[in-house]
C-alpha positions as CSV (number, residue, x, y, z in Angstrom):
1,X,0.0,0.0,0.0
2,X,1.4,3.4,-0.9
3,X,1.6,5.9,2.0
4,X,2.2,9.5,1.4
5,X,3.5,11.9,4.3
6,X,5.1,15.1,4.6
7,X,8.4,15.2,6.8
8,X,8.1,17.6,9.6
9,X,11.9,17.9,9.5
10,X,12.4,18.8,5.7
11,X,9.0,19.7,4.5
12,X,9.3,17.2,1.6
13,X,6.3,15.0,0.7
14,X,7.5,11.4,0.3
15,X,5.7,8.2,-0.6
16,X,6.6,4.7,0.4
17,X,5.1,1.5,-0.8
18,X,4.7,-0.5,2.3
19,X,3.6,-4.2,2.9
20,X,0.6,-3.3,4.8
21,X,-3.3,-3.8,4.1
22,X,-6.0,-1.3,4.3
23,X,-7.7,-3.2,7.2
24,X,-4.5,-2.8,9.5
25,X,-4.3,0.8,8.4
26,X,-7.8,1.5,9.3
27,X,-7.3,0.0,12.7
28,X,-4.3,2.4,13.3
29,X,-6.4,5.3,12.1
30,X,-9.1,4.2,14.7
31,X,-6.4,4.4,17.5
32,X,-4.8,1.1,17.8
33,X,-1.0,1.3,18.5
34,X,1.2,1.3,15.3
35,X,3.3,-1.6,16.5
36,X,0.2,-3.8,16.9
37,X,-1.2,-3.0,13.5
38,X,2.1,-3.4,11.5
39,X,4.2,-5.8,13.5
40,X,6.2,-6.7,10.4
41,X,7.3,-3.1,9.7
42,X,10.6,-1.8,11.1
43,X,10.7,1.2,13.5
44,X,11.8,3.6,10.6
45,X,8.6,2.4,8.5
46,X,6.2,2.8,11.4
47,X,7.7,6.3,12.2
48,X,7.1,7.2,8.5
49,X,3.5,6.1,8.9
50,X,2.9,8.0,12.2
51,X,4.8,11.3,11.6
52,X,6.1,11.4,8.1
53,X,9.9,11.1,9.1
54,X,12.0,9.3,6.3
55,X,14.2,6.5,7.6
56,X,17.2,8.2,9.4
57,X,15.4,11.6,9.8
58,X,14.1,10.9,13.3
59,X,17.5,10.4,14.7
60,X,18.7,13.6,13.3
61,X,15.6,15.4,14.7
62,X,16.1,14.0,18.0
63,X,19.9,14.1,18.2
64,X,21.2,16.0,21.2
65,X,22.7,19.5,20.7
66,X,26.4,19.8,21.1
């Protein structure tokens, strides 16, 4: 299923084709935790669904200031 999100870090709109079905996506939209709806996805893929961060961006966004 193709999911399109806008990154809050870069403002870029990205689309990923993820191995999920509409039923699981609907469950997530209705409030079930993302890890229960998509157990086969890795953390980066789940973060993309939740917030729009591309793989690796979340770590940059949350990196401590030096």
